[in-house]
VOLO-27831 format. One record per residue (C-alpha): x, z, y; residue in one letter. Coordinates in pm, whole numbers, plus 50000, padded with zeros to 5 digits. Each point is the difference from the previous one (the first is absolute). Last residue first. Example, Ala and Ser with C-alpha at 12.3 -4.5 7.8 and 13.67 -1.06 7.14 Angstrom:
BEGIN
<atom><xx>51367</xx><zz>50714</zz><yy>49894</yy><r>S</r></atom>
<atom><xx>49863</xx><zz>50066</zz><yy>49656</yy><r>A</r></atom>
This chain:
BEGIN
<atom><xx>17787</xx><zz>23138</zz><yy>54626</yy><r>L</r></atom>
<atom><xx>49874</xx><zz>50267</zz><yy>49760</yy><r>S</r></atom>
<atom><xx>50250</xx><zz>49904</zz><yy>49727</yy><r>D</r></atom>
<atom><xx>50284</xx><zz>50076</zz><yy>50240</yy><r>F</r></atom>
<atom><xx>49880</xx><zz>50351</zz><yy>50078</yy><r>W</r></atom>
<atom><xx>49930</xx><zz>50078</zz><yy>49636</yy><r>Q</r></atom>
<atom><xx>50344</xx><zz>49873</zz><yy>49900</yy><r>E</r></atom>
<atom><xx>50168</xx><zz>50200</zz><yy>50277</yy><r>M</r></atom>
<atom><xx>49819</xx><zz>50317</zz><yy>49893</yy><r>R</r></atom>
<atom><xx>50105</xx><zz>49936</zz><yy>49641</yy><r>R</r></atom>
<atom><xx>50364</xx><zz>49981</zz><yy>50116</yy><r>R</r></atom>
<atom><xx>49963</xx><zz>50330</zz><yy>50181</yy><r>E</r></atom>
<atom><xx>49851</xx><zz>50164</zz><yy>49692</yy><r>S</r></atom>
<atom><xx>50281</xx><zz>49871</zz><yy>49779</yy><r>A</r></atom>
<atom><xx>50279</xx><zz>50136</zz><yy>50221</yy><r>D</r></atom>
<atom><xx>50173</xx><zz>49801</zz><yy>50270</yy><r>L</r></atom>
<atom><xx>50377</xx><zz>49967</zz><yy>50039</yy><r>L</r></atom>
<atom><xx>50193</xx><zz>50179</zz><yy>50270</yy><r>R</r></atom>
<atom><xx>50190</xx><zz>49950</zz><yy>50324</yy><r>G</r></atom>
<atom><xx>50204</xx><zz>49681</zz><yy>50019</yy><r>M</r></atom>
<atom><xx>49979</xx><zz>49704</zz><yy>49765</yy><r>A</r></atom>
<atom><xx>49718</xx><zz>49842</zz><yy>50202</yy><r>T</r></atom>
<atom><xx>50233</xx><zz>49985</zz><yy>50300</yy><r>G</r></atom>
<atom><xx>50197</xx><zz>49749</zz><yy>49794</yy><r>I</r></atom>
<atom><xx>49711</xx><zz>49759</zz><yy>50053</yy><r>N</r></atom>
<atom><xx>49992</xx><zz>50035</zz><yy>50378</yy><r>D</r></atom>
<atom><xx>50371</xx><zz>49959</zz><yy>50060</yy><r>N</r></atom>
<atom><xx>50022</xx><zz>49716</zz><yy>49749</yy><r>V</r></atom>
<atom><xx>49704</xx><zz>49832</zz><yy>50171</yy><r>H</r></atom>
<atom><xx>50174</xx><zz>50023</zz><yy>50336</yy><r>R</r></atom>
<atom><xx>50314</xx><zz>49849</zz><yy>49849</yy><r>V</r></atom>
<atom><xx>49814</xx><zz>49688</zz><yy>49889</yy><r>Q</r></atom>
<atom><xx>49981</xx><zz>49806</zz><yy>49672</yy><r>R</r></atom>
<atom><xx>49821</xx><zz>50242</zz><yy>49768</yy><r>T</r></atom>
<atom><xx>49776</xx><zz>49919</zz><yy>49704</yy><r>G</r></atom>
<atom><xx>49881</xx><zz>50337</zz><yy>49873</yy><r>P</r></atom>
<atom><xx>50187</xx><zz>50133</zz><yy>49695</yy><r>I</r></atom>
<atom><xx>49851</xx><zz>50326</zz><yy>49873</yy><r>A</r></atom>
<atom><xx>50217</xx><zz>50239</zz><yy>49796</yy><r>V</r></atom>
<atom><xx>49977</xx><zz>50244</zz><yy>49709</yy><r>T</r></atom>
<atom><xx>49628</xx><zz>50013</zz><yy>49926</yy><r>V</r></atom>
<atom><xx>49867</xx><zz>50203</zz><yy>49707</yy><r>A</r></atom>
<atom><xx>49906</xx><zz>50306</zz><yy>50210</yy><r>P</r></atom>
<atom><xx>49807</xx><zz>49790</zz><yy>50254</yy><r>H</r></atom>
<atom><xx>50132</xx><zz>50114</zz><yy>50338</yy><r>S</r></atom>
<atom><xx>50185</xx><zz>49672</zz><yy>50052</yy><r>I</r></atom>
<atom><xx>49672</xx><zz>49812</zz><yy>50031</yy><r>S</r></atom>
<atom><xx>49811</xx><zz>50230</zz><yy>50238</yy><r>Y</r></atom>
<atom><xx>50302</xx><zz>50040</zz><yy>50228</yy><r>K</r></atom>
<atom><xx>50032</xx><zz>49622</zz><yy>50012</yy><r>L</r></atom>
<atom><xx>49647</xx><zz>49950</zz><yy>50135</yy><r>F</r></atom>
<atom><xx>50023</xx><zz>50264</zz><yy>50273</yy><r>F</r></atom>
<atom><xx>50357</xx><zz>49902</zz><yy>50092</yy><r>Q</r></atom>
<atom><xx>49894</xx><zz>49639</zz><yy>50051</yy><r>G</r></atom>
<atom><xx>49691</xx><zz>50108</zz><yy>50192</yy><r>W</r></atom>
<atom><xx>50220</xx><zz>50186</zz><yy>50243</yy><r>S</r></atom>
<atom><xx>50090</xx><zz>50360</zz><yy>50088</yy><r>E</r></atom>
<atom><xx>49954</xx><zz>50157</zz><yy>49658</yy><r>A</r></atom>
<atom><xx>50112</xx><zz>50364</zz><yy>50022</yy><r>G</r></atom>
<atom><xx>49826</xx><zz>50146</zz><yy>49697</yy><r>F</r></atom>
<atom><xx>49727</xx><zz>50189</zz><yy>50184</yy><r>E</r></atom>
<atom><xx>50009</xx><zz>49742</zz><yy>50280</yy><r>A</r></atom>
<atom><xx>49830</xx><zz>49748</zz><yy>49773</yy><r>A</r></atom>
<atom><xx>49700</xx><zz>50239</zz><yy>49990</yy><r>F</r></atom>
<atom><xx>49879</xx><zz>49871</zz><yy>50337</yy><r>D</r></atom>
<atom><xx>49939</xx><zz>49650</zz><yy>49866</yy><r>P</r></atom>
<atom><xx>50235</xx><zz>49736</zz><yy>50144</yy><r>L</r></atom>
<atom><xx>49832</xx><zz>49791</zz><yy>50267</yy><r>D</r></atom>
<atom><xx>49811</xx><zz>49684</zz><yy>49910</yy><r>M</r></atom>
<atom><xx>50035</xx><zz>49648</zz><yy>50141</yy><r>G</r></atom>
<atom><xx>50099</xx><zz>49849</zz><yy>49664</yy><r>E</r></atom>
<atom><xx>49955</xx><zz>50255</zz><yy>49723</yy><r>V</r></atom>
<atom><xx>49917</xx><zz>49765</zz><yy>49709</yy><r>A</r></atom>
<atom><xx>50231</xx><zz>49727</zz><yy>50128</yy><r>D</r></atom>
<atom><xx>50290</xx><zz>50247</zz><yy>49997</yy><r>F</r></atom>
<atom><xx>49925</xx><zz>50078</zz><yy>49636</yy><r>L</r></atom>
<atom><xx>50048</xx><zz>49633</zz><yy>49924</yy><r>S</r></atom>
<atom><xx>49735</xx><zz>49758</zz><yy>49883</yy><r>R</r></atom>
<atom><xx>49975</xx><zz>49775</zz><yy>49695</yy><r>G</r></atom>
<atom><xx>49744</xx><zz>50206</zz><yy>49809</yy><r>F</r></atom>
<atom><xx>50236</xx><zz>50299</zz><yy>49987</yy><r>G</r></atom>
<atom><xx>50141</xx><zz>50200</zz><yy>50289</yy><r>G</r></atom>
<atom><xx>50363</xx><zz>49915</zz><yy>49955</yy><r>G</r></atom>
<atom><xx>50237</xx><zz>50202</zz><yy>50220</yy><r>F</r></atom>
<atom><xx>50208</xx><zz>50124</zz><yy>49706</yy><r>P</r></atom>
<atom><xx>50038</xx><zz>49640</zz><yy>49869</yy><r>V</r></atom>
<atom><xx>50268</xx><zz>50117</zz><yy>49757</yy><r>N</r></atom>
<atom><xx>50032</xx><zz>50350</zz><yy>49863</yy><r>L</r></atom>
<atom><xx>50307</xx><zz>50101</zz><yy>49797</yy><r>M</r></atom>
<atom><xx>49946</xx><zz>50232</zz><yy>49705</yy><r>V</r></atom>
<atom><xx>50260</xx><zz>50191</zz><yy>49798</yy><r>A</r></atom>
<atom><xx>49930</xx><zz>50034</zz><yy>49627</yy><r>V</r></atom>
<atom><xx>49976</xx><zz>50338</zz><yy>49827</yy><r>G</r></atom>
<atom><xx>49762</xx><zz>49872</zz><yy>49732</yy><r>K</r></atom>
<atom><xx>49716</xx><zz>50233</zz><yy>50102</yy><r>D</r></atom>
<atom><xx>50054</xx><zz>49914</zz><yy>50368</yy><r>A</r></atom>
<atom><xx>49995</xx><zz>49628</zz><yy>49922</yy><r>A</r></atom>
<atom><xx>49680</xx><zz>50052</zz><yy>49801</yy><r>L</r></atom>
<atom><xx>49835</xx><zz>50184</zz><yy>50291</yy><r>P</r></atom>
<atom><xx>50103</xx><zz>49723</zz><yy>50244</yy><r>L</r></atom>
<atom><xx>49880</xx><zz>49712</zz><yy>49784</yy><r>V</r></atom>
<atom><xx>49666</xx><zz>50139</zz><yy>49881</yy><r>R</r></atom>
<atom><xx>49750</xx><zz>50075</zz><yy>50279</yy><r>E</r></atom>
<atom><xx>50248</xx><zz>50018</zz><yy>50288</yy><r>A</r></atom>
<atom><xx>50067</xx><zz>49627</zz><yy>49960</yy><r>S</r></atom>
<atom><xx>49650</xx><zz>49922</zz><yy>50131</yy><r>E</r></atom>
<atom><xx>50061</xx><zz>50174</zz><yy>50335</yy><r>R</r></atom>
<atom><xx>50013</xx><zz>49711</zz><yy>50246</yy><r>D</r></atom>
<atom><xx>49877</xx><zz>50125</zz><yy>50339</yy><r>G</r></atom>
<atom><xx>50211</xx><zz>50314</zz><yy>50020</yy><r>L</r></atom>
<atom><xx>50284</xx><zz>49807</zz><yy>49841</yy><r>S</r></atom>
<atom><xx>50134</xx><zz>49885</zz><yy>49664</yy><r>Y</r></atom>
<atom><xx>50164</xx><zz>49683</zz><yy>49870</yy><r>N</r></atom>
<atom><xx>50257</xx><zz>50046</zz><yy>49723</yy><r>V</r></atom>
<atom><xx>50374</xx><zz>50024</zz><yy>49948</yy><r>Q</r></atom>
<atom><xx>50154</xx><zz>50154</zz><yy>49692</yy><r>I</r></atom>
<atom><xx>50315</xx><zz>50197</zz><yy>49922</yy><r>L</r></atom>
<atom><xx>50139</xx><zz>50173</zz><yy>49689</yy><r>T</r></atom>
<atom><xx>49908</xx><zz>49765</zz><yy>49717</yy><r>V</r></atom>
<atom><xx>50021</xx><zz>50015</zz><yy>49620</yy><r>E</r></atom>
<atom><xx>49717</xx><zz>49772</zz><yy>49894</yy><r>E</r></atom>
<atom><xx>49675</xx><zz>50053</zz><yy>49810</yy><r>N</r></atom>
<atom><xx>49771</xx><zz>50231</zz><yy>50197</yy><r>E</r></atom>
<atom><xx>50135</xx><zz>49925</zz><yy>50346</yy><r>L</r></atom>
<atom><xx>50007</xx><zz>49627</zz><yy>49924</yy><r>M</r></atom>
<atom><xx>49643</xx><zz>49999</zz><yy>49870</yy><r>D</r></atom>
<atom><xx>49885</xx><zz>50193</zz><yy>50308</yy><r>I</r></atom>
<atom><xx>50169</xx><zz>49747</zz><yy>50226</yy><r>M</r></atom>
<atom><xx>49832</xx><zz>49717</zz><yy>49810</yy><r>L</r></atom>
<atom><xx>49662</xx><zz>50167</zz><yy>50052</yy><r>G</r></atom>
<atom><xx>50083</xx><zz>50040</zz><yy>50368</yy><r>H</r></atom>
<atom><xx>50042</xx><zz>49625</zz><yy>50028</yy><r>Q</r></atom>
<atom><xx>49660</xx><zz>49918</zz><yy>50150</yy><r>N</r></atom>
<atom><xx>50047</xx><zz>50274</zz><yy>50259</yy><r>D</r></atom>
<atom><xx>50276</xx><zz>49787</zz><yy>50148</yy><r>S</r></atom>
<atom><xx>50323</xx><zz>50103</zz><yy>50170</yy><r>S</r></atom>
<atom><xx>50211</xx><zz>50002</zz><yy>49685</yy><r>T</r></atom>
<atom><xx>50343</xx><zz>50124</zz><yy>49901</yy><r>S</r></atom>
<atom><xx>50189</xx><zz>50094</zz><yy>49686</yy><r>G</r></atom>
<atom><xx>50269</xx><zz>50233</zz><yy>49873</yy><r>G</r></atom>
<atom><xx>50369</xx><zz>50083</zz><yy>50026</yy><r>I</r></atom>
<atom><xx>50211</xx><zz>50268</zz><yy>50170</yy><r>Y</r></atom>
<atom><xx>50379</xx><zz>50025</zz><yy>50049</yy><r>R</r></atom>
<atom><xx>50128</xx><zz>49646</zz><yy>49954</yy><r>I</r></atom>
<atom><xx>50367</xx><zz>49897</zz><yy>49958</yy><r>K</r></atom>
<atom><xx>50114</xx><zz>50309</zz><yy>49812</yy><r>G</r></atom>
<atom><xx>50065</xx><zz>49822</zz><yy>49668</yy><r>E</r></atom>
<atom><xx>49702</xx><zz>50180</zz><yy>49843</yy><r>D</r></atom>
<atom><xx>49787</xx><zz>49869</zz><yy>50285</yy><r>R</r></atom>
<atom><xx>50124</xx><zz>49648</zz><yy>49934</yy><r>W</r></atom>
<atom><xx>49898</xx><zz>50027</zz><yy>49635</yy><r>E</r></atom>
<atom><xx>49667</xx><zz>50152</zz><yy>50096</yy><r>R</r></atom>
<atom><xx>49938</xx><zz>49717</zz><yy>50247</yy><r>M</r></atom>
<atom><xx>50058</xx><zz>49748</zz><yy>49721</yy><r>V</r></atom>
<atom><xx>49727</xx><zz>50157</zz><yy>49786</yy><r>A</r></atom>
<atom><xx>49775</xx><zz>50040</zz><yy>50303</yy><r>L</r></atom>
<atom><xx>50009</xx><zz>49625</zz><yy>50060</yy><r>E</r></atom>
<atom><xx>49918</xx><zz>49921</zz><yy>49637</yy><r>S</r></atom>
<atom><xx>49703</xx><zz>50238</zz><yy>49987</yy><r>A</r></atom>
<atom><xx>49850</xx><zz>49912</zz><yy>50339</yy><r>T</r></atom>
<atom><xx>50021</xx><zz>49620</zz><yy>49990</yy><r>N</r></atom>
<atom><xx>49817</xx><zz>49970</zz><yy>50335</yy><r>A</r></atom>
<atom><xx>49837</xx><zz>50340</zz><yy>50052</yy><r>F</r></atom>
<atom><xx>49908</xx><zz>49948</zz><yy>50368</yy><r>N</r></atom>
<atom><xx>50364</xx><zz>50042</zz><yy>50102</yy><r>H</r></atom>
<atom><xx>50209</xx><zz>50181</zz><yy>49740</yy><r>V</r></atom>
<atom><xx>50177</xx><zz>50268</zz><yy>50203</yy><r>L</r></atom>
<atom><xx>50364</xx><zz>50080</zz><yy>50079</yy><r>F</r></atom>
<atom><xx>50076</xx><zz>50328</zz><yy>50180</yy><r>G</r></atom>
<atom><xx>50323</xx><zz>50143</zz><yy>50134</yy><r>D</r></atom>
<atom><xx>50205</xx><zz>49681</zz><yy>49988</yy><r>I</r></atom>
<atom><xx>50375</xx><zz>50030</zz><yy>49943</yy><r>M</r></atom>
<atom><xx>50278</xx><zz>49745</zz><yy>50056</yy><r>D</r></atom>
<atom><xx>49863</xx><zz>49895</zz><yy>50338</yy><r>T</r></atom>
<atom><xx>49976</xx><zz>49690</zz><yy>50215</yy><r>R</r></atom>
<atom><xx>49618</xx><zz>50000</zz><yy>50002</yy><r>L</r></atom>
<atom><xx>50003</xx><zz>49626</zz><yy>49925</yy><r>K</r></atom>
<atom><xx>50256</xx><zz>50034</zz><yy>49723</yy><r>D</r></atom>
<atom><xx>49832</xx><zz>50300</zz><yy>49837</yy><r>F</r></atom>
<atom><xx>49661</xx><zz>49829</zz><yy>50003</yy><r>G</r></atom>
<atom><xx>50142</xx><zz>49682</zz><yy>49845</yy><r>M</r></atom>
<atom><xx>50171</xx><zz>50214</zz><yy>49738</yy><r>Q</r></atom>
<atom><xx>49663</xx><zz>50130</zz><yy>49884</yy><r>L</r></atom>
<atom><xx>49855</xx><zz>49650</zz><yy>49968</yy><r>G</r></atom>
<atom><xx>50294</xx><zz>49867</zz><yy>49799</yy><r>E</r></atom>
<atom><xx>50011</xx><zz>50312</zz><yy>49781</yy><r>A</r></atom>
<atom><xx>49641</xx><zz>49956</zz><yy>49889</yy><r>G</r></atom>
<atom><xx>49769</xx><zz>49743</zz><yy>50152</yy><r>Q</r></atom>
<atom><xx>49975</xx><zz>49728</zz><yy>50263</yy><r>V</r></atom>
<atom><xx>49662</xx><zz>49830</zz><yy>49949</yy><r>N</r></atom>
<atom><xx>49796</xx><zz>50319</zz><yy>49967</yy><r>G</r></atom>
<atom><xx>49765</xx><zz>49908</zz><yy>50283</yy><r>R</r></atom>
<atom><xx>50055</xx><zz>50330</zz><yy>50183</yy><r>I</r></atom>
<atom><xx>50376</xx><zz>49969</zz><yy>49961</yy><r>D</r></atom>
<atom><xx>50121</xx><zz>50356</zz><yy>49946</yy><r>T</r></atom>
<atom><xx>49971</xx><zz>50278</zz><yy>50253</yy><r>K</r></atom>
<atom><xx>50201</xx><zz>50197</zz><yy>50256</yy><r>T</r></atom>
<atom><xx>50058</xx><zz>50362</zz><yy>50096</yy><r>V</r></atom>
<atom><xx>50280</xx><zz>50124</zz><yy>50223</yy><r>L</r></atom>
<atom><xx>50045</xx><zz>50371</zz><yy>50078</yy><r>F</r></atom>
<atom><xx>50200</xx><zz>49981</zz><yy>50322</yy><r>L</r></atom>
<atom><xx>50261</xx><zz>50229</zz><yy>50156</yy><r>D</r></atom>
<atom><xx>50281</xx><zz>49860</zz><yy>49784</yy><r>D</r></atom>
<atom><xx>49924</xx><zz>49649</zz><yy>50126</yy><r>R</r></atom>
<atom><xx>50016</xx><zz>50113</zz><yy>50364</yy><r>I</r></atom>
<atom><xx>50310</xx><zz>49823</zz><yy>50132</yy><r>G</r></atom>
<atom><xx>49798</xx><zz>49823</zz><yy>50269</yy><r>L</r></atom>
<atom><xx>50134</xx><zz>49655</zz><yy>49919</yy><r>E</r></atom>
<atom><xx>49975</xx><zz>50066</zz><yy>49626</yy><r>A</r></atom>
<atom><xx>49642</xx><zz>50122</zz><yy>50027</yy><r>A</r></atom>
<atom><xx>49924</xx><zz>49695</zz><yy>50214</yy><r>L</r></atom>
<atom><xx>50135</xx><zz>49750</zz><yy>49748</yy><r>D</r></atom>
<atom><xx>49839</xx><zz>50161</zz><yy>49696</yy><r>G</r></atom>
<atom><xx>49667</xx><zz>50040</zz><yy>50177</yy><r>I</r></atom>
<atom><xx>50004</xx><zz>49637</zz><yy>50113</yy><r>V</r></atom>
<atom><xx>50100</xx><zz>49880</zz><yy>49654</yy><r>S</r></atom>
<atom><xx>49720</xx><zz>50193</zz><yy>49829</yy><r>E</r></atom>
<atom><xx>49743</xx><zz>49883</zz><yy>50257</yy><r>S</r></atom>
<atom><xx>50090</xx><zz>49630</zz><yy>49976</yy><r>T</r></atom>
<atom><xx>49660</xx><zz>49905</zz><yy>49857</yy><r>G</r></atom>
<atom><xx>49809</xx><zz>50307</zz><yy>49887</yy><r>Y</r></atom>
<atom><xx>49952</xx><zz>49890</zz><yy>49637</yy><r>A</r></atom>
<atom><xx>50336</xx><zz>50138</zz><yy>49887</yy><r>A</r></atom>
<atom><xx>49877</xx><zz>50338</zz><yy>50112</yy><r>A</r></atom>
<atom><xx>50049</xx><zz>50271</zz><yy>50264</yy><r>T</r></atom>
<atom><xx>49954</xx><zz>50374</zz><yy>50040</yy><r>D</r></atom>
<atom><xx>50205</xx><zz>50216</zz><yy>50234</yy><r>M</r></atom>
<atom><xx>50006</xx><zz>50371</zz><yy>49918</yy><r>V</r></atom>
<atom><xx>50229</xx><zz>50225</zz><yy>50205</yy><r>Q</r></atom>
<atom><xx>49876</xx><zz>50123</zz><yy>50335</yy><r>G</r></atom>
<atom><xx>50207</xx><zz>50282</zz><yy>50149</yy><r>G</r></atom>
<atom><xx>49937</xx><zz>49932</zz><yy>50368</yy><r>L</r></atom>
<atom><xx>50325</xx><zz>49808</zz><yy>50045</yy><r>E</r></atom>
<atom><xx>49928</xx><zz>49791</zz><yy>49690</yy><r>A</r></atom>
<atom><xx>49668</xx><zz>49882</zz><yy>50144</yy><r>F</r></atom>
<atom><xx>50152</xx><zz>49946</zz><yy>50343</yy><r>R</r></atom>
<atom><xx>50267</xx><zz>49769</zz><yy>49860</yy><r>A</r></atom>
<atom><xx>49748</xx><zz>49816</zz><yy>49783</yy><r>M</r></atom>
<atom><xx>49768</xx><zz>49937</zz><yy>50295</yy><r>T</r></atom>
<atom><xx>50283</xx><zz>49890</zz><yy>50228</yy><r>D</r></atom>
<atom><xx>50122</xx><zz>49754</zz><yy>49738</yy><r>R</r></atom>
<atom><xx>49646</xx><zz>49874</zz><yy>49950</yy><r>L</r></atom>
<atom><xx>49952</xx><zz>49945</zz><yy>50373</yy><r>P</r></atom>
<atom><xx>50337</xx><zz>49815</zz><yy>50018</yy><r>A</r></atom>
<atom><xx>49939</xx><zz>49773</zz><yy>49702</yy><r>R</r></atom>
<atom><xx>49768</xx><zz>49736</zz><yy>50143</yy><r>E</r></atom>
<atom><xx>50169</xx><zz>49963</zz><yy>50338</yy><r>E</r></atom>
<atom><xx>50344</xx><zz>50025</zz><yy>49841</yy><r>E</r></atom>
<atom><xx>49924</xx><zz>49692</zz><yy>49792</yy><r>S</r></atom>
<atom><xx>50048</xx><zz>50011</zz><yy>49622</yy><r>E</r></atom>
<atom><xx>49646</xx><zz>49934</zz><yy>49886</yy><r>G</r></atom>
<atom><xx>49721</xx><zz>50243</zz><yy>49920</yy><r>V</r></atom>
<atom><xx>49857</xx><zz>50142</zz><yy>49677</yy><r>G</r></atom>
<atom><xx>49964</xx><zz>50353</zz><yy>50132</yy><r>Y</r></atom>
<atom><xx>49622</xx><zz>49972</zz><yy>49986</yy><r>R</r></atom>
<atom><xx>49968</xx><zz>50128</zz><yy>49641</yy><r>N</r></atom>
<atom><xx>50217</xx><zz>50291</zz><yy>50106</yy><r>T</r></atom>
<atom><xx>49821</xx><zz>50325</zz><yy>49920</yy><r>G</r></atom>
<atom><xx>50169</xx><zz>50298</zz><yy>50160</yy><r>I</r></atom>
<atom><xx>50018</xx><zz>50361</zz><yy>49885</yy><r>G</r></atom>
<atom><xx>49817</xx><zz>50324</zz><yy>50070</yy><r>I</r></atom>
<atom><xx>50022</xx><zz>50273</zz><yy>49734</yy><r>P</r></atom>
<atom><xx>50363</xx><zz>50100</zz><yy>50078</yy><r>T</r></atom>
<atom><xx>50178</xx><zz>50043</zz><yy>49668</yy><r>I</r></atom>
<atom><xx>50077</xx><zz>50277</zz><yy>49753</yy><r>M</r></atom>
<atom><xx>50186</xx><zz>49939</zz><yy>49675</yy><r>E</r></atom>
<atom><xx>49863</xx><zz>50214</zz><yy>49717</yy><r>G</r></atom>
<atom><xx>50097</xx><zz>49728</zz><yy>49753</yy><r>S</r></atom>
<atom><xx>49691</xx><zz>49892</zz><yy>49806</yy><r>S</r></atom>
<atom><xx>49752</xx><zz>50156</zz><yy>50244</yy><r>P</r></atom>
<atom><xx>50118</xx><zz>49831</zz><yy>50321</yy><r>I</r></atom>
<atom><xx>49931</xx><zz>50283</zz><yy>50244</yy><r>T</r></atom>
<atom><xx>49849</xx><zz>49993</zz><yy>50347</yy><r>K</r></atom>
<atom><xx>50171</xx><zz>50101</zz><yy>50323</yy><r>K</r></atom>
<atom><xx>49839</xx><zz>50099</zz><yy>50329</yy><r>I</r></atom>
<atom><xx>50241</xx><zz>49955</zz><yy>50287</yy><r>L</r></atom>
<atom><xx>50133</xx><zz>50292</zz><yy>50195</yy><r>T</r></atom>
<atom><xx>49986</xx><zz>50120</zz><yy>50360</yy><r>G</r></atom>
<atom><xx>49626</xx><zz>50051</zz><yy>50011</yy><r>S</r></atom>
<atom><xx>49683</xx><zz>49902</zz><yy>50182</yy><r>Q</r></atom>
<atom><xx>50161</xx><zz>49881</zz><yy>50326</yy><r>A</r></atom>
<atom><xx>50204</xx><zz>49738</zz><yy>49819</yy><r>F</r></atom>
<atom><xx>49866</xx><zz>49693</zz><yy>50177</yy><r>L</r></atom>
<atom><xx>49953</xx><zz>50180</zz><yy>50329</yy><r>G</r></atom>
<atom><xx>50216</xx><zz>49754</zz><yy>50188</yy><r>P</r></atom>
<atom><xx>50077</xx><zz>49688</zz><yy>49798</yy><r>A</r></atom>
<atom><xx>50300</xx><zz>49816</zz><yy>50138</yy><r>Q</r></atom>
<atom><xx>50143</xx><zz>50320</zz><yy>50149</yy><r>A</r></atom>
<atom><xx>50004</xx><zz>50137</zz><yy>49650</yy><r>S</r></atom>
<atom><xx>49892</xx><zz>50343</zz><yy>49880</yy><r>A</r></atom>
<atom><xx>50237</xx><zz>50160</zz><yy>49753</yy><r>G</r></atom>
<atom><xx>50022</xx><zz>49951</zz><yy>49627</yy><r>L</r></atom>
<atom><xx>50078</xx><zz>50229</zz><yy>49709</yy><r>A</r></atom>
<atom><xx>50004</xx><zz>49828</zz><yy>49662</yy><r>I</r></atom>
<atom><xx>49875</xx><zz>50210</zz><yy>49712</yy><r>A</r></atom>
<atom><xx>50219</xx><zz>50071</zz><yy>49697</yy><r>T</r></atom>
<atom><xx>49810</xx><zz>50104</zz><yy>49690</yy><r>G</r></atom>
<atom><xx>50162</xx><zz>49746</zz><yy>49769</yy><r>A</r></atom>
<atom><xx>50348</xx><zz>50127</zz><yy>50065</yy><r>G</r></atom>
<atom><xx>50280</xx><zz>49948</zz><yy>50252</yy><r>A</r></atom>
<atom><xx>50157</xx><zz>49728</zz><yy>49786</yy><r>K</r></atom>
<atom><xx>49667</xx><zz>49818</zz><yy>49983</yy><r>L</r></atom>
<atom><xx>49965</xx><zz>50020</zz><yy>50376</yy><r>A</r></atom>
<atom><xx>50351</xx><zz>49862</zz><yy>50052</yy><r>Q</r></atom>
<atom><xx>49920</xx><zz>49708</zz><yy>49770</yy><r>R</r></atom>
<atom><xx>49679</xx><zz>49931</zz><yy>50190</yy><r>R</r></atom>
<atom><xx>50190</xx><zz>49999</zz><yy>50328</yy><r>S</r></atom>
<atom><xx>49942</xx><zz>50259</zz><yy>50268</yy><r>I</r></atom>
<atom><xx>49908</xx><zz>49926</zz><yy>50361</yy><r>T</r></atom>
<atom><xx>50000</xx><zz>50266</zz><yy>50267</yy><r>M</r></atom>
């Protein structure tokens, strides 16, 4: 069954979503009948730890371009996915998501996150309203300062809109190791409840200071580039032509995507990973990561040692 975010909140923060196996993805839910949920520290709200990154949703208005994205979003919501991340910098992505969510009638099922103008040219209330208009919504779940452009002034306006009930969580976003110092400064000096940062099995620099500090501050963490392997390559490039290691079966990973995502979402500080997703088959595979169980610290270290030996 499908349950909306508002229904889940009414039922209580500990509600898990029961799902049955689908004819479109036989065996997808063989591990368990419920989705893993992770908690947003500031509110206690629980969300599915696999979302969708949409920096390639910036398409035109033709049915040919939008149909695969519509199908992807419909399947994502059907399986209990919630978080969709976009940004003003992603071309028409915000408008496409807003249009398709309205067409499908799934706005209340989604946890929408967007970002300010990455160049800082459109600021304050004008920039925030632009996101609301394109997403066709009167409430945005998460609004982030993109790459720390005008951080203090943007967060000040976001707080006002949060207090008015227009935004639920605020913070900042980066996908670059070079900006982790700025993220640390923001966590230490600003009132934020949500951040987005790069982290994966092959790109673990943020685990040194950013993730522990976010945990200490009670800030939810979104992971971008979850398939990044560092040094300009993807994790899939690193394992090209290889079979999954035997120990992947111990935690139910049936694909490389599930193997990599399970590592990331099992970090105690991580709330949700947002792999770029434009196809139904990738939704099916990625959401499979949110079934079964999370990994403990020793299992995650084993994965790190295995990867580092490649």
